[in-house]
C-alpha positions in Angstrom: 0.0 0.0 0.0 1.0 3.7 -0.1 2.3 5.9 2.6 0.4 6.8 5.8 -0.1 10.4 4.5 -1.7 9.4 1.2 -3.8 6.7 2.9 -5.0 9.4 5.3 -6.0 11.5 2.3 -7.9 8.6 0.8 -9.7 8.1 4.1 -10.7 11.7 4.1 -12.0 11.3 0.6 -14.1 8.3 1.6 -15.4 10.1 4.6 -16.4 13.0 2.3 -18.2 10.5 0.0 -20.0 9.1 3.0 -21.1 12.6 4.2 -22.4 13.6 0.8 -24.3 10.3 0.5 -26.0 10.8 3.9 -26.8 14.4 3.2 -28.3 13.5 -0.2 -30.0 10.3 0.9 -33.8 9.8 0.7 -35.6 8.5 3.7 -36.7 5.3 1.9 -33.6 3.1 2.0 -34.8 1.0 -0.9 -34.9 3.8 -3.5 -32.1 4.3 -5.9 -30.7 7.8 -5.5 -30.4 8.8 -9.1 -30.7 7.6 -12.7 -27.1 8.0 -13.8 -25.9 7.7 -17.4 -22.6 6.4 -16.2 -20.7 5.4 -13.1 -17.0 5.7 -12.2 -14.7 3.9 -9.8 -11.1 4.9 -9.0 -8.3 2.4 -9.7 -5.1 2.5 -7.6 -1.9 0.6 -8.4 -0.2 -1.0 -5.4 3.6 -0.6 -5.6 4.5 -3.8 -3.7 2.2 -6.3 -5.5 1.6 -4.4 -8.7 -2.1 -5.3 -8.3 -4.9 -2.8 -9.1 -7.5 -2.1 -6.5 -10.5 0.1 -6.0 -12.4 1.5 -3.0 -16.1 2.2 -2.4 -18.8 2.0 0.3 -20.8 -1.1 1.2 -23.2 -2.4 3.9 -25.3 -0.8 6.6 -23.8 1.0 8.4 -21.5 1.9 5.5 -17.9 0.6 5.6 -15.0 1.4 3.3 -14.0 -1.7 1.3 -10.8 -2.1 -0.8 -11.3 -4.6 -3.7 -8.7 -6.0 -6.0 -9.6 -5.5 -9.6 -10.0 -8.6 -11.9 -10.9 -7.7 -15.4 -12.1 -11.2 -16.3 -13.5 -12.2 -12.9 -17.0 -13.8 -12.7 -18.3 -11.8 -9.7 -17.6 -9.8 -6.7 -16.6 -11.7 -3.6 -15.9 -10.3 -0.1 -14.5 -11.7 3.1 -17.6 -12.1 5.3 -15.8 -14.1 7.9 -14.0 -11.2 9.5 -15.7 -8.0 10.6 -18.6 -8.1 8.1 -21.5 -6.4 10.0 -24.5 -5.3 8.1 -28.2 -5.0 8.8 -29.0 -4.8 5.1 -27.3 -8.1 4.0 -29.7 -10.6 2.6 -28.7 -14.2 1.7 -29.9 -15.6 -1.6 -32.5 -18.3 -0.9 -32.5 -21.5 -2.9 -34.2 -21.2 -6.3 -34.3 -17.4 -6.1 -33.6 -15.0 -9.0 -30.3 -14.1 -7.4 -29.2 -17.8 -7.3 -30.1 -18.1 -11.0 -28.1 -15.0 -11.7 -25.1 -16.6 -10.0 -25.6 -19.9 -12.0 -26.2 -21.8 -8.7 -28.8 -24.6 -8.7 -27.8 -26.2 -5.4 -28.9 -25.6 -1.9 -26.6 -25.1 1.1 -26.9 -25.5 4.9 -24.8 -23.9 7.6 -24.8 -25.4 11.1 -23.2 -22.4 12.9 -25.1 -19.3 14.2 -26.6 -17.3 11.2 -24.5 -14.4 9.9 -23.4 -13.1 6.5 -21.9 -16.1 4.7 -23.5 -18.7 7.0 -27.3 -19.2 6.5 -29.6 -22.2 5.8 -31.5 -22.8 2.6 -29.2 -20.6 0.6 -27.2 -21.1 -2.7 -23.5 -21.0 -3.1 -21.1 -20.4 -6.0 -17.5 -21.1 -6.9 -15.1 -18.3 -5.9 -11.7 -17.7 -7.5 -8.7 -15.9 -6.2 -7.2 -15.4 -9.6 -4.1 -13.8 -8.3 -2.7 -17.1 -6.8 -5.1 -19.6 -8.4 -7.0 -20.6 -5.3 -10.7 -21.5 -5.4 -13.5 -22.3 -2.9 -17.2 -21.8 -2.6 -19.3 -19.2 -0.8 -22.8 -18.1 -0.1 -24.5 -15.8 -2.6 -26.1 -12.7 -1.0 -26.9 -9.1 -1.6 -26.2 -5.8 0.1 -26.2 -2.1 -0.5 -23.2 -0.4 -2.0 -22.5 3.2 -3.0 -20.3 4.7 -5.7 -20.1 7.8 -7.9 -21.9 8.8 -11.0 -20.0 10.7 -13.7 -20.6 13.0 -16.6 -17.4 11.7 -18.2 -15.3 14.5 -16.9 -15.9 14.5 -13.1 -17.8 12.5 -10.5 -21.1 14.3 -10.0 -23.2 12.5 -7.4 -23.5 9.5 -5.1 -25.4 6.5 -6.4 -26.7 3.8 -4.2 -27.3 0.2 -5.3 -29.7 -1.3 -2.7 -29.3 -5.0 -3.6 -26.1 -5.7 -5.3 -25.5 -9.4 -5.7 -22.1 -10.8 -4.6 -20.7 -13.8 -2.7 -19.3 -14.2 0.8 -15.8 -15.7 1.0 -13.8 -17.1 3.9 -11.0 -14.9 5.2 -8.4 -17.4 3.9 -9.3 -16.6 0.3 -7.6 -13.2 0.7 -4.1 -14.8 0.5 -1.8 -13.1 -1.9 -4.0 -10.0 -2.3 -3.1 -6.4 -1.6 -2.6 -5.8 2.1 -5.9 -4.6 3.7 -8.1 -5.7 0.8 -11.5 -7.2 1.4 -11.8 -9.3 -1.8 -12.0 -9.2 -5.5 -14.4 -7.4 -7.9 -14.9 -9.2 -11.3 -15.8 -7.4 -14.5 -16.0 -10.5 -16.7 -18.6 -12.0 -19.1 -21.1 -12.9 -16.4 -24.6 -11.7 -15.4 -23.3 -11.3 -11.8 -20.3 -9.2 -12.7 -20.3 -5.5 -12.1 -20.9 -4.2 -15.7 -23.9 -6.5 -16.2 -25.5 -5.7 -12.9 -25.1 -2.0 -13.2 -26.4 -1.9 -16.8 -29.4 -4.0 -15.8 -30.2 -1.8 -12.7 -29.7 1.6 -14.2 -30.8 0.8 -17.8 -27.7 2.2 -19.4 -25.5 0.6 -22.1 -23.9 -2.7 -21.3 -20.5 -1.1 -21.7 -17.5 -0.3 -19.5 -14.1 1.3 -20.0 -10.9 0.7 -18.2 -7.9 3.1 -17.9 -5.1 1.7 -15.7 -2.6 4.1 -14.2 1.1 3.4 -14.4 1.6 5.5 -11.2 1.8 4.0 -7.7 1.0 7.4 -6.1 -2.3 6.4 -4.3 -3.5 10.0 -4.1 -2.3 11.6 -7.3 -2.0 8.6 -9.6 -5.5 7.1 -9.7 -6.9 5.5 -12.9 -10.5 5.0 -13.6 -13.1 2.4 -14.6 -16.3 3.8 -16.3 -19.6 1.9 -16.5 -22.1 3.1 -19.1 -21.8 5.5 -22.0 -18.8 7.7 -22.9 -17.3 10.4 -22.9 -14.1 9.6 -21.0 -12.4 12.9 -20.6 -8.8 13.3 -19.3 -6.9 16.5 -18.7 -6.3 18.6 -20.8 -9.8 18.0 -22.2 -8.9 14.8 -24.2 -11.9 12.6 -24.9 -10.3 9.2 -25.2 -13.6 7.7 -26.7 -12.9 9.7 -29.9 -9.7 7.7 -30.9 -10.6 4.1 -30.4 -9.9 1.2 -32.7 -12.3 -1.8 -32.3 -11.7 -5.5 -32.5 -14.0 -8.4 -31.8 -14.2 -10.1 -28.5 -14.2 -13.9 -28.5 -15.7 -16.4 -26.1 -13.6 -19.3 -24.9 -16.1 -22.1 -24.5 -14.0 -23.7 -21.7 -13.5 -21.8 -18.4 -10.0 -20.5 -17.6 -10.8 -20.0 -13.9 -9.0 -22.0 -11.1 -12.1 -24.1 -10.6 -15.4 -24.2 -12.5 -18.4 -26.2 -13.3 -18.4 -28.7 -16.2 -19.5 -26.9 -19.4 -18.9 -23.5 -18.1 -17.4 -21.0 -20.5 -14.6 -18.6 -19.6 -15.7 -15.1 -18.3 -12.4 -13.6 -19.4 -11.9 -11.3 -22.5 -10.2 -12.8 -25.5 -9.1 -11.0 -28.6 -8.1 -12.4 -32.0 -4.3 -11.8 -32.4 -3.4 -13.1 -35.9 0.3 -12.3 -35.8 3.0 -10.2 -34.1 5.4 -7.6 -35.6 8.5 -6.1 -34.2 9.5 -2.8 -35.8 7.0 -3.6 -38.6 8.6 -7.1 -39.3 6.5 -10.2 -38.8 7.7 -12.6 -36.2 7.8 -16.3 -37.3 5.7 -18.3 -34.8 3.2 -21.1 -34.6 0.0 -19.4 -35.6 -2.0 -22.3 -34.5 -1.3 -21.3 -30.8 -3.0 -18.0 -31.4 -6.4 -19.7 -31.9 -8.6 -21.0 -29.1 -9.0 -24.8 -29.1 -12.8 -25.2 -28.9 -12.4 -28.6 -27.2 -10.1 -27.9 -24.3 -10.0 -24.1 -24.3 -6.2 -23.9 -24.8 -4.6 -21.2 -26.9 -5.7 -17.7 -27.8 -5.0 -14.3 -26.3 -6.7 -12.8 -23.3 -6.5 -9.5 -21.4 -5.7 -9.6 -17.7 -5.3 -7.2 -14.8 -4.2 -9.9 -12.3 -1.0 -10.7 -14.3 1.3 -7.7 -13.8 3.2 -8.4 -17.1 2.4 -10.1 -20.4 3.0 -13.9 -20.3 3.6 -15.9 -23.5 3.8 -19.7 -24.2 7.5 -20.7 -24.5 7.8 -21.0 -28.3 6.0 -17.6 -28.8 8.1 -16.0 -26.1 11.4 -17.2 -27.8 10.3 -16.0 -31.2 9.2 -12.6 -29.9 12.3 -12.0 -27.7 14.7 -13.2 -30.5 13.0 -10.8 -32.9 13.0 -8.0 -30.4 16.7 -8.5 -29.6 17.6 -8.4 -33.3 15.7 -5.1 -33.7 17.3 -3.7 -30.5 20.8 -4.5 -31.7 20.0 -2.8 -35.0 19.2 0.3 -32.8 22.6 -0.1 -31.0 21.1 -1.2 -27.7 23.3 -3.2 -25.4 22.1 -6.4 -23.9 22.8 -7.2 -20.2 22.0 -10.2 -18.0 18.3 -10.8 -17.3 16.6 -9.7 -14.1 13.9 -12.1 -12.8 11.2 -12.5 -13.9 12.5 -11.0 -17.2 14.8 -12.8 -19.6 15.7 -10.0 -22.0 17.3 -6.8 -20.6 19.3 -3.9 -21.8 21.6 -1.2 -20.5 19.5 2.0 -20.2 22.6 4.2 -20.7 22.2 4.4 -24.5 18.4 4.2 -24.7 16.8 7.4 -25.8 13.6 8.9 -24.4 10.4 9.7 -26.3 6.9 10.9 -25.4 5.7 7.3 -25.3 8.6 6.0 -23.2 12.1 4.5 -24.0 13.1 4.5 -27.7 13.0 0.8 -28.3 11.5 -1.4 -31.1 7.7 -1.2 -31.4 5.5 -4.3 -30.9 2.4 -4.7 -33.0 -0.4 -7.2 -32.1 -2.0 -7.6 -35.5 -5.7 -8.2 -35.2 -8.5 -8.9 -37.7 -6.5 -7.4 -40.6 -3.0 -6.1 -41.4 -4.3 -2.5 -41.0 -5.8 -3.2 -37.5 -3.1 -3.5 -34.9 -2.4 -2.6 -31.3 1.0 -0.9 -31.2 3.0 -1.0 -27.9 5.7 1.6 -27.4 8.5 1.6 -24.8 6.3 2.8 -21.9 4.3 -0.4 -22.1 6.9 -2.8 -23.4 9.8 -2.0 -21.1 10.2 -2.2 -17.3 12.8 -0.1 -15.5 14.2 -2.6 -13.0 16.9 -0.3 -11.7 18.7 2.9 -12.7 20.9 1.1 -15.2 18.7 -1.7 -16.6 15.6 -1.8 -18.8 13.9 -5.2 -19.4 11.3 -6.3 -21.9 8.2 -6.7 -19.8 7.3 -10.2 -21.1 7.5 -13.4 -19.1 8.1 -16.9 -20.4 5.0 -18.9 -19.3 6.2 -22.3 -20.2 4.6 -24.7 -22.6 0.8 -24.7 -23.1 0.2 -27.7 -21.0 -0.2 -27.6 -18.1 1.6 -24.4 -17.0 -0.1 -21.9 -19.2 -3.6 -22.5 -20.7 -3.8 -19.3 -22.7 -1.0 -18.7 -25.3 -0.7 -15.0 -24.7 -1.9 -13.2 -21.6 -1.6 -9.4 -22.0 -0.8 -8.2 -18.5 -1.5 -5.0 -16.6 1.8 -3.2 -17.5 1.0 -3.5 -21.2 -2.5 -2.1 -20.6 -1.5 1.0 -18.5 -2.2 4.4 -19.9 -4.3 2.8 -22.7 -8.1 3.3 -22.6 -10.0 0.1 -23.3 -13.8 0.2 -23.9 -15.6 -3.1 -23.6 -18.8 -2.9 -25.6 -20.5 -6.1 -24.3 -23.7 -5.6 -26.3 -21.7 -5.7 -29.6 -19.0 -8.1 -28.3 -16.1 -5.8 -29.1 -13.3 -3.9 -27.4 -12.0 -0.5 -28.4 -8.4 0.5 -27.6 -6.8 3.9 -27.8 -3.1 2.8 -27.9 -1.0 4.9 -25.6 -2.6 8.1 -24.3 0.9 9.5 -23.8 0.8 10.3 -27.5 -2.1 12.7 -26.8 -0.1 14.3 -23.9 -2.3 12.7 -21.3 -2.5 9.5 -19.2 -4.9 7.5 -17.1 -4.1 9.4 -13.9 -5.5 12.6 -15.6 -9.1 11.9 -15.0 -10.4 14.6 -12.7 -11.7 12.8 -9.6 -12.7 16.1 -8.0 -16.3 16.1 -6.9 -18.9 18.2 -8.7 -21.8 17.6 -6.2 -25.2 18.4 -7.6 -27.2 20.4 -5.1 
């Protein structure tokens, strides 16, 4: 986590949110406060774990919860075993609409005193700690949460969701997460994930946009996740929705979670990478690995916020790093020994600097056509491991079976300071490429409150 000072500032922010919510709250606790066109959550990068997390209010009375952000996660799960006290929590009863939403047909019993996470005649679902690959099951329930609406440029009001469906988890499932976190929020392809619930409740577009910050300054370096319609405006008045290139999203018919039910499809977001280019030259690789095997779910390319760096199947990794090294030598870069977990590193002494990071070979992920590609520049491809060494931020994931199921996992570092818009109704994702080209970044969304009334 960040320093005591910045944490205190965030606590003051949360207290201000709570005060504004109370001052603007109707007497009927079951009413939704507003009819927003869009919602926004802040996204913070933890320096130690390189995980991304967000913060909002939940329960009655309200409590501040910190939640690790999982782009492809199925649902929101929270530790209910430790200090979960709420008079508004309601367990999902067997056969209820909430159980159906969670895809749970079973019925559970709990023989301890009733409390959130332990009730009779309730349904449960599989919970996945995607950071360390740990899974268990937990009770499905619903509770109130509060977050901010936005006009695309600022937060403008407090919005309350009276019965947001999530699952209770045991305290042990927090292993490996950011210190002080309460659980994981999932934004994946699931009717119980945040985007789907928000669009259903507020009747806005089933669409969300992610802008991950590269900064670990918890107070000044916050990114944003938007739910609903654009714009997405970053200082100095840059609307990132105006410069998006779209590519189709693909469904992997076999789940990629740590544990899942038979026949369950993956909730993660896959894109169709056809080839890879380094400095405009095609990399020779096994193109068959870039497609999803419909039988076992292996292969393909997915986007991930729980992987800090891009991971590639071994043969793809070798082909890409060999091609990158050749292009780097042509630019007179000097190779130095690797620094774990990276295998390809360079001396930073003779690497120039550009608006979009270190002056190194570009990496293109070629998509549905040769003219549609996602270009990665030095800010996203390279990692400064110390004052003298820059490393290519790609990790060898081993062979496809059993170490790495997906051939290419595009990690958080490669997504930073790029805006990604997930249009779920049209099954496509729009990407901006680096916002640094437009003299802005994901930390430049103005989180200053514009309270109505």
